BAKOLDO-261155 format. One record per residue: residue number from 0; chain; x, y, z of N, C-alpha, C in turn. Coordinates in Angstrom, 1 decimal. Layout:
<rs>
+-----+----+--------+---------+--------+---------+----------+--------+--------+---------+--------+
|   i | ch | n_east | n_north |   n_up | ca_east | ca_north |  ca_up | c_east | c_north |   c_up |
+-----+----+--------+---------+--------+---------+----------+--------+--------+---------+--------+
| NUM |  A |      X |       Y |      Z |       X |        Y |      Z |      X |       Y |      Z |
...
+-----+----+--------+---------+--------+---------+----------+--------+--------+---------+--------+
</rs>
This chain:
<rs>
+-----+----+--------+---------+--------+---------+----------+--------+--------+---------+--------+
|   i | ch | n_east | n_north |   n_up | ca_east | ca_north |  ca_up | c_east | c_north |   c_up |
+-----+----+--------+---------+--------+---------+----------+--------+--------+---------+--------+
|   0 |  A |  -10.2 |   -20.6 |    0.7 |   -10.5 |    -19.3 |    0.2 |   -9.2 |   -18.4 |    0.2 |
|   1 |  A |   -8.5 |   -18.3 |    1.3 |    -7.4 |    -17.5 |    1.4 |   -6.3 |   -17.9 |    0.5 |
|   2 |  A |   -6.0 |   -19.2 |    0.4 |    -5.0 |    -19.7 |   -0.5 |   -5.4 |   -19.5 |   -2.0 |
|   3 |  A |   -6.6 |   -19.6 |   -2.3 |    -7.1 |    -19.3 |   -3.7 |   -6.8 |   -17.9 |   -4.0 |
|   4 |  A |   -7.1 |   -17.0 |   -3.0 |    -6.8 |    -15.6 |   -3.2 |   -5.3 |   -15.4 |   -3.4 |
|   5 |  A |   -4.5 |   -16.0 |   -2.6 |    -3.1 |    -15.8 |   -2.7 |   -2.6 |   -16.3 |   -4.1 |
|   6 |  A |   -3.0 |   -17.4 |   -4.5 |    -2.6 |    -18.0 |   -5.8 |   -3.0 |   -17.0 |   -6.9 |
|   7 |  A |   -4.2 |   -16.5 |   -6.8 |    -4.6 |    -15.5 |   -7.9 |   -3.7 |   -14.3 |   -7.9 |
|   8 |  A |   -3.4 |   -13.8 |   -6.7 |    -2.6 |    -12.5 |   -6.6 |   -1.2 |   -12.8 |   -7.1 |
|   9 |  A |   -0.6 |   -13.9 |   -6.8 |     0.8 |    -14.2 |   -7.2 |    0.8 |   -14.4 |   -8.7 |
|  10 |  A |   -0.2 |   -15.1 |   -9.2 |    -0.3 |    -15.3 |  -10.7 |   -0.4 |   -13.9 |  -11.4 |
|  11 |  A |   -1.2 |   -13.0 |  -10.9 |    -1.4 |    -11.7 |  -11.5 |   -0.2 |   -10.8 |  -11.4 |
|  12 |  A |    0.4 |   -10.9 |  -10.2 |     1.6 |    -10.0 |  -10.0 |    2.8 |   -10.4 |  -10.6 |
|  13 |  A |    3.1 |   -11.7 |  -10.6 |     4.5 |    -12.2 |  -11.1 |    4.4 |   -13.4 |  -11.9 |
|  14 |  A |    3.2 |   -13.8 |  -12.3 |     3.0 |    -15.0 |  -13.1 |    3.7 |   -16.2 |  -12.5 |
|  15 |  A |    3.5 |   -16.3 |  -11.2 |     4.0 |    -17.5 |  -10.4 |    3.3 |   -18.8 |  -10.9 |
|  16 |  A |    4.1 |   -19.8 |  -11.2 |     3.6 |    -21.0 |  -11.7 |    3.0 |   -21.8 |  -10.5 |
|  17 |  A |    2.2 |   -22.8 |  -10.9 |     1.6 |    -23.7 |   -9.9 |    2.8 |   -24.4 |   -9.1 |
|  18 |  A |    3.8 |   -24.8 |   -9.8 |     4.9 |    -25.5 |   -9.1 |    5.6 |   -24.5 |   -8.1 |
|  19 |  A |    5.9 |   -23.3 |   -8.5 |     6.5 |    -22.3 |   -7.6 |    5.6 |   -21.9 |   -6.5 |
|  20 |  A |    4.3 |   -21.8 |   -6.8 |     3.3 |    -21.5 |   -5.7 |    3.3 |   -22.6 |   -4.6 |
|  21 |  A |    3.4 |   -23.8 |   -5.0 |     3.4 |    -24.9 |   -4.0 |    4.7 |   -24.9 |   -3.1 |
|  22 |  A |    5.8 |   -24.4 |   -3.7 |     7.0 |    -24.2 |   -2.9 |    6.7 |   -23.3 |   -1.7 |
|  23 |  A |    5.8 |   -22.3 |   -1.9 |     5.6 |    -21.3 |   -0.9 |    4.4 |   -21.5 |    0.0 |
|  24 |  A |    3.6 |   -22.4 |   -0.3 |     2.3 |    -22.5 |    0.2 |    2.3 |   -22.5 |    1.8 |
|  25 |  A |    3.2 |   -23.1 |    2.4 |     3.3 |    -23.2 |    3.9 |    4.0 |   -22.0 |    4.5 |
|  26 |  A |    4.5 |   -21.1 |    3.6 |     5.3 |    -20.0 |    4.1 |    4.5 |   -18.8 |    4.4 |
|  27 |  A |    3.3 |   -18.7 |    4.0 |     2.4 |    -17.6 |    4.2 |    1.6 |   -17.7 |    5.4 |
|  28 |  A |    1.2 |   -16.5 |    6.0 |     0.3 |    -16.5 |    7.1 |   -0.7 |   -15.4 |    7.0 |
|  29 |  A |   -1.8 |   -15.6 |    7.7 |    -2.9 |    -14.6 |    7.6 |   -3.0 |   -13.9 |    8.9 |
|  30 |  A |   -3.1 |   -12.6 |    8.9 |    -3.2 |    -11.8 |   10.1 |   -4.3 |   -10.7 |    9.9 |
|  31 |  A |   -5.1 |   -10.5 |   11.0 |    -6.1 |     -9.5 |   11.0 |   -5.6 |    -8.3 |   11.8 |
|  32 |  A |   -5.9 |    -7.1 |   11.4 |    -5.5 |     -5.9 |   12.0 |   -6.8 |    -5.1 |   12.4 |
|  33 |  A |   -6.8 |    -4.6 |   13.6 |    -7.9 |     -3.7 |   14.0 |   -7.5 |    -2.3 |   13.5 |
|  34 |  A |   -8.5 |    -1.5 |   13.2 |    -8.3 |     -0.1 |   12.9 |   -7.4 |     0.6 |   13.9 |
|  35 |  A |   -6.4 |     1.2 |   13.5 |    -5.4 |      1.9 |   14.4 |   -4.2 |     1.1 |   14.8 |
|  36 |  A |   -4.3 |    -0.2 |   14.5 |    -3.1 |     -1.0 |   14.9 |   -2.0 |    -0.9 |   13.9 |
|  37 |  A |   -0.8 |    -1.3 |   14.2 |     0.4 |     -1.1 |   13.4 |    0.8 |    -2.3 |   12.6 |
|  38 |  A |    1.0 |    -2.2 |   11.3 |     1.7 |     -3.2 |   10.6 |    3.2 |    -3.1 |   10.8 |
|  39 |  A |    3.7 |    -1.9 |   10.9 |     5.1 |     -1.7 |   11.3 |    5.3 |    -0.4 |   12.0 |
|  40 |  A |    6.1 |    -0.3 |   13.0 |     6.3 |      0.9 |   13.8 |    7.5 |     1.7 |   13.4 |
|  41 |  A |    7.5 |     3.0 |   13.8 |     8.6 |      3.8 |   13.5 |    9.8 |     3.3 |   14.2 |
|  42 |  A |   10.9 |     3.2 |   13.5 |    12.2 |      2.6 |   13.9 |   12.2 |     1.1 |   14.1 |
|  43 |  A |   11.0 |     0.5 |   13.8 |    11.0 |     -0.9 |   13.8 |   11.4 |    -1.5 |   12.5 |
|  44 |  A |   12.0 |    -2.7 |   12.5 |    12.4 |     -3.3 |   11.2 |   11.2 |    -4.1 |   10.7 |
|  45 |  A |   10.9 |    -3.8 |    9.4 |     9.8 |     -4.5 |    8.7 |   10.2 |    -5.9 |    8.4 |
|  46 |  A |    9.5 |    -6.9 |    9.0 |     9.8 |     -8.3 |    8.9 |    9.0 |    -9.0 |    7.9 |
|  47 |  A |    7.9 |    -8.4 |    7.4 |     7.0 |     -9.1 |    6.5 |    6.5 |    -8.2 |    5.4 |
|  48 |  A |    6.1 |    -8.8 |    4.3 |     5.4 |     -8.1 |    3.2 |    4.2 |    -9.0 |    2.9 |
|  49 |  A |    3.1 |    -8.3 |    2.4 |     1.9 |     -9.1 |    2.2 |    0.9 |    -8.4 |    1.3 |
|  50 |  A |    0.0 |    -9.2 |    0.8 |    -1.1 |     -8.7 |    0.0 |   -2.3 |    -8.4 |    1.0 |
|  51 |  A |   -2.9 |    -7.2 |    0.7 |    -4.1 |     -6.8 |    1.5 |   -5.3 |    -7.5 |    1.0 |
|  52 |  A |   -5.9 |    -8.4 |    1.7 |    -7.1 |     -9.1 |    1.3 |   -8.3 |    -8.2 |    1.5 |
|  53 |  A |   -8.3 |    -7.4 |    2.5 |    -9.3 |     -6.3 |    2.7 |   -8.8 |    -5.3 |    3.6 |
|  54 |  A |   -9.4 |    -4.1 |    3.5 |    -9.0 |     -3.0 |    4.4 |   -8.0 |    -2.0 |    3.7 |
|  55 |  A |   -7.4 |    -1.1 |    4.5 |    -6.5 |     -0.1 |    4.0 |   -5.5 |     0.3 |    5.1 |
|  56 |  A |   -4.3 |     0.7 |    4.6 |    -3.2 |      1.1 |    5.5 |   -2.7 |     2.5 |    5.0 |
|  57 |  A |   -2.0 |     3.2 |    5.9 |    -1.3 |      4.4 |    5.6 |    0.1 |     4.3 |    6.1 |
|  58 |  A |    1.1 |     4.8 |    5.4 |     2.4 |      5.1 |    6.0 |    2.5 |     6.5 |    6.3 |
|  59 |  A |    3.0 |     6.9 |    7.5 |     3.0 |      8.3 |    7.8 |    4.2 |     8.6 |    8.7 |
|  60 |  A |    4.7 |     9.8 |    8.7 |     5.7 |     10.2 |    9.7 |    5.2 |    11.4 |   10.4 |
|  61 |  A |    5.8 |    11.8 |   11.5 |     5.4 |     12.9 |   12.4 |    6.4 |    14.0 |   12.2 |
|  62 |  A |    6.0 |    15.2 |   11.9 |     6.8 |     16.3 |   11.7 |    7.4 |    16.7 |   13.1 |
|  63 |  A |    8.7 |    16.8 |   13.1 |     9.4 |     17.1 |   14.4 |    9.0 |    18.4 |   15.0 |
|  64 |  A |    8.8 |    19.4 |   14.1 |     8.5 |     20.8 |   14.5 |    7.1 |    21.0 |   15.0 |
|  65 |  A |    6.2 |    20.5 |   14.1 |     4.8 |     20.7 |   14.4 |    4.1 |    19.6 |   15.1 |
|  66 |  A |    4.7 |    18.4 |   15.1 |     4.1 |     17.1 |   15.6 |    2.9 |    16.7 |   14.8 |
|  67 |  A |    2.7 |    17.2 |   13.6 |     1.6 |     16.8 |   12.8 |    2.0 |    15.5 |   12.1 |
|  68 |  A |    1.0 |    14.7 |   11.9 |     1.1 |     13.5 |   11.2 |    1.0 |    13.8 |    9.7 |
|  69 |  A |    1.9 |    13.2 |    8.9 |     1.8 |     13.5 |    7.4 |    1.8 |    12.1 |    6.7 |
|  70 |  A |    0.7 |    11.9 |    6.0 |     0.6 |     10.6 |    5.3 |    1.5 |    10.6 |    4.0 |
|  71 |  A |    2.3 |     9.5 |    3.9 |     3.2 |      9.4 |    2.8 |    2.7 |     8.5 |    1.7 |
|  72 |  A |    2.2 |     7.3 |    2.1 |     1.7 |      6.3 |    1.2 |    0.4 |     5.8 |    1.7 |
|  73 |  A |   -0.5 |     5.3 |    0.7 |    -1.7 |      4.6 |    1.1 |   -1.6 |     3.2 |    0.4 |
|  74 |  A |   -2.1 |     2.2 |    1.1 |    -2.2 |      0.9 |    0.6 |   -3.6 |     0.4 |    0.8 |
|  75 |  A |   -4.1 |    -0.2 |   -0.3 |    -5.5 |     -0.7 |   -0.2 |   -5.7 |    -2.1 |   -0.8 |
|  76 |  A |   -6.9 |    -2.6 |   -0.8 |    -7.2 |     -3.9 |   -1.2 |   -6.5 |    -4.4 |   -2.5 |
|  77 |  A |   -5.9 |    -5.6 |   -2.4 |    -5.2 |     -6.3 |   -3.4 |   -3.8 |    -5.7 |   -3.7 |
|  78 |  A |   -3.4 |    -4.8 |   -2.9 |    -2.0 |     -4.2 |   -3.1 |   -1.1 |    -4.8 |   -2.1 |
|  79 |  A |    0.2 |    -4.6 |   -2.4 |     1.3 |     -5.1 |   -1.4 |    1.5 |    -4.0 |   -0.4 |
|  80 |  A |    1.5 |    -4.4 |    0.9 |     1.9 |     -3.5 |    1.9 |    3.3 |    -3.9 |    2.5 |
|  81 |  A |    4.2 |    -3.0 |    2.5 |     5.6 |     -3.3 |    2.9 |    6.3 |    -2.0 |    3.1 |
|  82 |  A |    7.1 |    -1.9 |    4.1 |     8.1 |     -0.8 |    4.2 |    9.3 |    -1.2 |    3.5 |
|  83 |  A |    9.4 |    -1.0 |    2.2 |    10.3 |     -1.8 |    1.4 |   11.8 |    -1.7 |    1.8 |
|  84 |  A |   12.3 |    -0.4 |    2.0 |    13.7 |     -0.3 |    2.3 |   14.0 |    -1.0 |    3.6 |
|  85 |  A |   13.2 |    -0.8 |    4.6 |    13.4 |     -1.5 |    5.9 |   13.3 |    -3.0 |    5.7 |
|  86 |  A |   12.4 |    -3.5 |    4.8 |    12.2 |     -4.9 |    4.6 |   13.4 |    -5.5 |    3.9 |
|  87 |  A |   13.9 |    -4.9 |    2.8 |    14.9 |     -5.5 |    2.0 |   16.3 |    -5.4 |    2.6 |
|  88 |  A |   16.5 |    -4.3 |    3.4 |    17.8 |     -4.2 |    4.1 |   17.8 |    -4.6 |    5.5 |
|  89 |  A |   16.6 |    -4.9 |    6.0 |    16.4 |     -5.3 |    7.4 |   17.0 |    -4.2 |    8.4 |
|  90 |  A |   16.6 |    -3.0 |    8.1 |    17.0 |     -1.9 |    8.9 |   15.8 |    -1.1 |    9.5 |
|  91 |  A |   15.9 |    -0.3 |   10.5 |    14.8 |      0.4 |   11.1 |   14.1 |     1.3 |   10.0 |
|  92 |  A |   12.8 |     1.4 |   10.1 |    12.0 |      2.2 |    9.2 |   11.8 |     3.6 |    9.7 |
|  93 |  A |   11.7 |     4.6 |    8.8 |    11.6 |      6.0 |    9.2 |   10.2 |     6.5 |    9.3 |
|  94 |  A |    9.2 |     5.5 |    9.2 |     7.8 |      5.9 |    9.3 |    7.0 |     4.8 |    9.9 |
|  95 |  A |    5.8 |     5.1 |   10.3 |     4.8 |      4.2 |   10.8 |    4.0 |     3.6 |    9.6 |
|  96 |  A |    3.5 |     2.4 |    9.7 |     2.5 |      1.8 |    8.8 |    1.4 |     1.3 |    9.6 |
|  97 |  A |    0.2 |     2.0 |    9.5 |    -0.9 |      1.8 |   10.4 |   -2.2 |     1.4 |    9.6 |
|  98 |  A |   -3.0 |     0.6 |   10.2 |    -4.3 |      0.2 |    9.6 |   -5.3 |     1.4 |    9.7 |
|  99 |  A |   -5.9 |     1.8 |    8.6 |    -6.9 |      2.8 |    8.6 |   -8.3 |     2.3 |    8.8 |
| 100 |  A |   -8.4 |     1.0 |    8.6 |    -9.7 |      0.3 |    8.8 |   -9.3 |    -1.1 |    9.4 |
| 101 |  A |  -10.3 |    -1.8 |    9.8 |   -10.0 |     -3.2 |   10.1 |   -9.5 |    -3.8 |    8.8 |
| 102 |  A |   -8.5 |    -4.7 |    8.9 |    -7.9 |     -5.2 |    7.6 |   -7.4 |    -6.6 |    7.9 |
| 103 |  A |   -7.2 |    -7.3 |    6.7 |    -6.6 |     -8.6 |    6.7 |   -5.5 |    -8.7 |    5.7 |
| 104 |  A |   -4.3 |    -9.3 |    6.1 |    -3.2 |     -9.4 |    5.2 |   -2.8 |   -10.9 |    5.1 |
| 105 |  A |   -2.4 |   -11.3 |    4.0 |    -1.7 |    -12.6 |    3.9 |   -0.3 |   -12.3 |    3.5 |
| 106 |  A |    0.6 |   -12.7 |    4.4 |     2.0 |    -12.2 |    4.3 |    3.0 |   -13.3 |    4.4 |
| 107 |  A |    4.3 |   -12.9 |    4.1 |     5.4 |    -13.7 |    4.1 |    6.5 |   -13.0 |    4.8 |
| 108 |  A |    7.4 |   -13.7 |    5.6 |     8.5 |    -13.1 |    6.3 |    9.7 |   -12.9 |    5.3 |
| 109 |  A |   10.5 |   -12.0 |    5.7 |    11.7 |    -11.7 |    4.9 |   12.6 |   -13.0 |    4.8 |
| 110 |  A |   12.8 |   -13.7 |    5.9 |    13.6 |    -14.9 |    5.8 |   13.1 |   -16.0 |    4.9 |
| 111 |  A |   11.8 |   -16.2 |    4.9 |    11.1 |    -17.2 |    4.0 |   11.2 |   -16.7 |    2.5 |
| 112 |  A |   11.0 |   -15.4 |    2.3 |    11.1 |    -15.0 |    0.9 |   12.5 |   -15.1 |    0.4 |
| 113 |  A |   13.5 |   -14.8 |    1.2 |    14.9 |    -15.0 |    0.7 |   15.1 |   -16.5 |    0.4 |
| 114 |  A |   14.6 |   -17.3 |    1.2 |    14.7 |    -18.8 |    0.9 |   14.1 |   -19.1 |   -0.4 |
| 115 |  A |   12.9 |   -18.6 |   -0.7 |    12.3 |    -18.9 |   -2.0 |   13.1 |   -18.4 |   -3.2 |
| 116 |  A |   13.8 |   -17.2 |   -3.0 |    14.6 |    -16.7 |   -4.1 |   15.6 |   -17.7 |   -4.5 |
| 117 |  A |   16.1 |   -18.5 |   -3.6 |    17.1 |    -19.5 |   -3.9 |   16.6 |   -20.8 |   -4.5 |
| 118 |  A |   15.2 |   -20.9 |   -4.5 |    14.6 |    -22.2 |   -5.0 |   14.1 |   -22.1 |   -6.4 |
| 119 |  A |   13.8 |   -21.0 |   -6.9 |    13.4 |    -20.9 |   -8.3 |   13.5 |   -19.5 |   -8.9 |
| 120 |  A |   13.6 |   -19.5 |  -10.3 |    13.7 |    -18.3 |  -11.0 |   12.4 |   -17.5 |  -10.9 |
| 121 |  A |   11.3 |   -18.2 |  -10.7 |    10.0 |    -17.6 |  -10.6 |    9.9 |   -16.7 |   -9.4 |
| 122 |  A |   10.5 |   -17.1 |   -8.3 |    10.5 |    -16.3 |   -7.1 |   11.5 |   -15.2 |   -7.2 |
| 123 |  A |   12.6 |   -15.4 |   -7.9 |    13.6 |    -14.3 |   -8.1 |   12.8 |   -13.2 |   -8.9 |
| 124 |  A |   12.0 |   -13.6 |   -9.9 |    11.2 |    -12.7 |  -10.7 |   10.3 |   -11.9 |   -9.8 |
| 125 |  A |    9.7 |   -12.6 |   -8.8 |     8.8 |    -12.0 |   -7.9 |    9.5 |   -10.9 |   -7.1 |
| 126 |  A |   10.7 |   -11.2 |   -6.6 |    11.5 |    -10.2 |   -5.9 |   11.8 |    -9.0 |   -6.7 |
| 127 |  A |   12.2 |    -9.2 |   -8.0 |    12.5 |     -8.1 |   -8.9 |   11.3 |    -7.2 |   -9.1 |
| 128 |  A |   10.2 |    -7.9 |   -9.3 |     8.9 |     -7.1 |   -9.6 |    8.5 |    -6.4 |   -8.4 |
| 129 |  A |    8.7 |    -6.9 |   -7.2 |     8.3 |     -6.2 |   -6.0 |    9.2 |    -5.0 |   -5.8 |
| 130 |  A |   10.5 |    -5.1 |   -6.1 |    11.4 |     -3.9 |   -6.1 |   11.0 |    -2.9 |   -7.1 |
| 131 |  A |   10.6 |    -3.3 |   -8.3 |    10.1 |     -2.3 |   -9.3 |    8.8 |    -1.7 |   -8.8 |
| 132 |  A |    7.9 |    -2.5 |   -8.2 |     6.7 |     -1.9 |   -7.7 |    6.9 |    -0.9 |   -6.6 |
| 133 |  A |    7.8 |    -1.2 |   -5.7 |     8.1 |     -0.2 |   -4.6 |    8.7 |     1.1 |   -5.2 |
| 134 |  A |    9.6 |     0.9 |   -6.1 |    10.3 |      2.1 |   -6.8 |    9.2 |     2.9 |   -7.5 |
| 135 |  A |    8.4 |     2.3 |   -8.3 |     7.3 |      3.0 |   -9.1 |    6.4 |     3.8 |   -8.2 |
| 136 |  A |    6.0 |     3.2 |   -7.1 |     5.2 |      4.0 |   -6.1 |    5.9 |     5.2 |   -5.6 |
| 137 |  A |    7.1 |     5.0 |   -5.2 |     7.9 |      6.1 |   -4.6 |    8.1 |     7.2 |   -5.7 |
| 138 |  A |    8.4 |     6.9 |   -6.9 |     8.7 |      7.9 |   -8.0 |    7.4 |     8.6 |   -8.3 |
| 139 |  A |    6.3 |     7.8 |   -8.5 |     5.0 |      8.4 |   -8.8 |    4.6 |     9.4 |   -7.7 |
| 140 |  A |    4.8 |     9.0 |   -6.5 |     4.4 |      9.9 |   -5.4 |    5.2 |    11.2 |   -5.4 |
| 141 |  A |    6.5 |    11.1 |   -5.6 |     7.4 |     12.3 |   -5.7 |    6.9 |    13.2 |   -6.9 |
| 142 |  A |    6.7 |    12.6 |   -8.1 |     6.4 |     13.3 |   -9.3 |    5.0 |    13.9 |   -9.2 |
| 143 |  A |    4.1 |    13.3 |   -8.4 |     2.8 |     13.9 |   -8.3 |    2.8 |    15.3 |   -7.6 |
| 144 |  A |    3.8 |    15.5 |   -6.7 |     3.9 |     16.8 |   -6.1 |    4.6 |    17.8 |   -7.0 |
| 145 |  A |    5.5 |    17.3 |   -7.9 |     6.2 |     18.2 |   -8.8 |    5.4 |    18.6 |  -10.0 |
| 146 |  A |    4.6 |    17.7 |  -10.5 |     4.0 |     17.9 |  -11.8 |    2.4 |    18.0 |  -11.8 |
| 147 |  A |    1.8 |    17.5 |  -10.8 |     0.3 |     17.5 |  -10.8 |   -0.3 |    18.5 |   -9.9 |
| 148 |  A |   -1.5 |    19.0 |  -10.3 |    -2.3 |     19.9 |   -9.5 |   -2.9 |    19.0 |   -8.4 |
| 149 |  A |   -3.4 |    19.7 |   -7.3 |    -4.1 |     18.9 |   -6.3 |   -5.3 |    18.1 |   -6.8 |
| 150 |  A |   -6.0 |    18.6 |   -7.8 |    -7.1 |     17.9 |   -8.4 |   -6.6 |    16.6 |   -9.2 |
| 151 |  A |   -5.5 |    16.8 |   -9.9 |    -5.0 |     15.6 |  -10.5 |   -4.5 |    14.6 |   -9.6 |
| 152 |  A |   -3.9 |    15.0 |   -8.4 |    -3.5 |     14.1 |   -7.4 |   -4.7 |    13.3 |   -6.8 |
| 153 |  A |   -5.8 |    14.0 |   -6.6 |    -7.0 |     13.4 |   -6.1 |   -7.5 |    12.4 |   -7.1 |
| 154 |  A |   -7.6 |    12.7 |   -8.4 |    -8.0 |     11.7 |   -9.4 |   -7.1 |    10.5 |   -9.5 |
| 155 |  A |   -5.8 |    10.7 |   -9.4 |    -4.9 |      9.6 |   -9.4 |   -5.1 |     8.7 |   -8.1 |
| 156 |  A |   -5.3 |     9.3 |   -7.0 |    -5.6 |      8.6 |   -5.8 |   -6.8 |     7.7 |   -6.0 |
| 157 |  A |   -7.9 |     8.3 |   -6.5 |    -9.1 |      7.5 |   -6.7 |   -8.9 |     6.4 |   -7.7 |
| 158 |  A |   -8.0 |     6.6 |   -8.7 |    -7.7 |      5.5 |   -9.6 |   -7.0 |     4.3 |   -9.0 |
| 159 |  A |   -6.0 |     4.7 |   -8.1 |    -5.2 |      3.6 |   -7.4 |   -5.9 |     3.1 |   -6.2 |
| 160 |  A |   -6.8 |     3.8 |   -5.5 |    -7.4 |      3.4 |   -4.3 |   -8.9 |     3.7 |   -4.3 |
| 161 |  A |   -9.7 |     3.0 |   -5.2 |   -11.1 |      3.4 |   -5.5 |  -12.0 |     3.3 |   -4.2 |
| 162 |  A |  -11.6 |     2.4 |   -3.3 |   -12.5 |      2.2 |   -2.1 |  -12.2 |     3.1 |   -1.0 |
| 163 |  A |  -11.1 |     3.9 |   -1.1 |   -10.7 |      4.7 |    0.1 |  -11.7 |     5.7 |    0.6 |
| 164 |  A |  -12.4 |     6.4 |   -0.4 |   -13.3 |      7.5 |    0.1 |  -14.5 |     6.9 |    0.9 |
| 165 |  A |  -14.9 |     5.7 |    0.7 |   -16.0 |      5.1 |    1.4 |  -15.6 |     4.6 |    2.8 |
| 166 |  A |  -14.3 |     4.5 |    3.1 |   -13.8 |      3.8 |    4.3 |  -12.9 |     4.6 |    5.2 |
| 167 |  A |  -12.3 |     5.7 |    4.6 |   -11.3 |      6.4 |    5.4 |  -11.7 |     7.9 |    5.6 |
| 168 |  A |  -11.3 |     8.4 |    6.8 |   -11.7 |      9.8 |    7.1 |  -11.0 |    10.7 |    6.1 |
| 169 |  A |  -11.7 |    11.8 |    5.8 |   -11.2 |     12.8 |    4.8 |  -10.0 |    13.5 |    5.2 |
| 170 |  A |   -9.7 |    13.6 |    6.5 |    -8.5 |     14.3 |    6.9 |   -7.2 |    13.5 |    6.6 |
| 171 |  A |   -7.4 |    12.1 |    6.5 |    -6.3 |     11.3 |    6.1 |   -6.0 |    11.5 |    4.6 |
| 172 |  A |   -7.1 |    11.7 |    3.8 |    -6.9 |     11.9 |    2.4 |   -6.3 |    13.3 |    2.1 |
| 173 |  A |   -6.7 |    14.3 |    2.9 |    -6.1 |     15.6 |    2.8 |   -4.7 |    15.6 |    3.1 |
| 174 |  A |   -4.3 |    14.9 |    4.1 |    -2.9 |     14.7 |    4.5 |   -2.1 |    14.1 |    3.4 |
| 175 |  A |   -2.6 |    13.0 |    2.8 |    -2.0 |     12.3 |    1.7 |   -1.8 |    13.1 |    0.5 |
| 176 |  A |   -2.8 |    14.0 |    0.2 |    -2.8 |     14.8 |   -1.0 |   -2.0 |    16.1 |   -0.8 |
| 177 |  A |   -1.7 |    16.4 |    0.4 |    -1.0 |     17.6 |    0.7 |   -1.8 |    18.9 |    0.5 |
| 178 |  A |   -3.1 |    18.8 |    0.8 |    -4.0 |     19.9 |    0.7 |   -4.8 |    20.1 |    2.0 |
| 179 |  A |   -5.4 |    21.2 |    2.2 |    -6.2 |     21.5 |    3.3 |   -7.6 |    20.9 |    3.1 |
| 180 |  A |   -8.3 |    20.6 |    4.2 |    -9.7 |     20.1 |    4.1 |  -10.6 |    20.9 |    3.2 |
| 181 |  A |  -10.7 |    22.2 |    3.3 |   -11.6 |     23.0 |    2.5 |  -11.3 |    22.9 |    1.0 |
| 182 |  A |  -10.0 |    22.8 |    0.7 |    -9.6 |     22.6 |   -0.7 |  -10.1 |    21.3 |   -1.3 |
| 183 |  A |   -9.9 |    20.2 |   -0.4 |   -10.4 |     18.9 |   -0.8 |  -11.9 |    18.9 |   -1.1 |
| 184 |  A |  -12.6 |    19.6 |   -0.2 |   -14.1 |     19.7 |   -0.4 |  -14.5 |    20.4 |   -1.7 |
| 185 |  A |  -13.7 |    21.5 |   -2.0 |   -14.0 |     22.2 |   -3.3 |  -13.7 |    21.3 |   -4.5 |
| 186 |  A |  -12.6 |    20.5 |   -4.4 |   -12.3 |     19.6 |   -5.5 |  -13.4 |    18.6 |   -5.7 |
| 187 |  A |  -13.8 |    18.0 |   -4.6 |   -14.8 |     17.0 |   -4.7 |  -16.2 |    17.5 |   -5.2 |
| 188 |  A |  -16.5 |    18.8 |   -4.7 |   -17.7 |     19.4 |   -5.2 |  -17.7 |    19.7 |   -6.7 |
| 189 |  A |  -16.5 |    20.2 |   -7.1 |   -16.4 |     20.6 |   -8.6 |  -16.5 |    19.3 |   -9.4 |
| 190 |  A |  -15.8 |    18.2 |   -9.0 |   -15.8 |     17.0 |   -9.8 |  -17.2 |    16.4 |   -9.8 |
| 191 |  A |  -17.9 |    16.5 |   -8.7 |   -19.3 |     16.0 |   -8.6 |  -20.2 |    16.8 |   -9.6 |
| 192 |  A |  -20.0 |    18.1 |   -9.7 |   -20.8 |     18.9 |  -10.7 |  -20.5 |    18.5 |  -12.1 |
| 193 |  A |  -19.2 |    18.2 |  -12.4 |   -18.8 |     17.8 |  -13.7 |  -19.4 |    16.5 |  -14.1 |
| 194 |  A |  -19.4 |    15.5 |  -13.1 |   -20.0 |     14.2 |  -13.3 |  -21.5 |    14.3 |  -13.6 |
| 195 |  A |  -22.2 |    15.2 |  -12.8 |   -23.6 |     15.4 |  -12.9 |  -23.9 |    15.9 |  -14.3 |
| 196 |  A |  -23.1 |    16.9 |  -14.7 |   -23.3 |     17.5 |  -16.1 |  -23.1 |    16.5 |  -17.2 |
| 197 |  A |  -22.0 |    15.6 |  -17.0 |   -21.8 |     14.6 |  -18.1 |  -22.9 |    13.6 |  -18.1 |
| 198 |  A |  -23.4 |    13.2 |  -17.0 |   -24.5 |     12.3 |  -17.0 |  -25.8 |    12.9 |  -17.6 |
| 199 |  A |  -25.9 |    14.2 |  -17.4 |   -27.1 |     14.9 |  -17.9 |  -27.1 |    15.0 |  -19.4 |
+-----+----+--------+---------+--------+---------+----------+--------+--------+---------+--------+
</rs>
């Protein structure tokens, strides 16, 4: 089941061929995370990247002045979880990556992925697409605060992470969106009214 899932995700993400997939088959490992456990720690070097089979993660940092936790990224089912800069440069990471729910990841280590890059152009393409994926997420995140309203950020989050609302505490969503809890409640209430009106 797990290897079927992996093959499906690699095909969808980078059009990895059957031949290239077989080169990697023994390189992947499955790990379960309890809610609150860490995929990667602050100042730790990210050693693995993986597909989320189930569950959700957040990347967050702690404000030095207020000691408040601020969510930077969310990762959910069928997405890649990785602290990309730390992973690709093998340097300490500036934030934590933590499981928001019980979760399962099928992952590959940096060393094994680098080995695959040298074995086929298909895996080189995978590496390029992963870099583009990480860059796209970072740019979209930055631009969301520059150009989107809080309501637009909420709708974008729901598009990218449709299962989040059913599994994650609302204060994590508020932190990710950069809005206070009461504002999030008003947005949700307003959208609920709009949906009810449209259905009627």
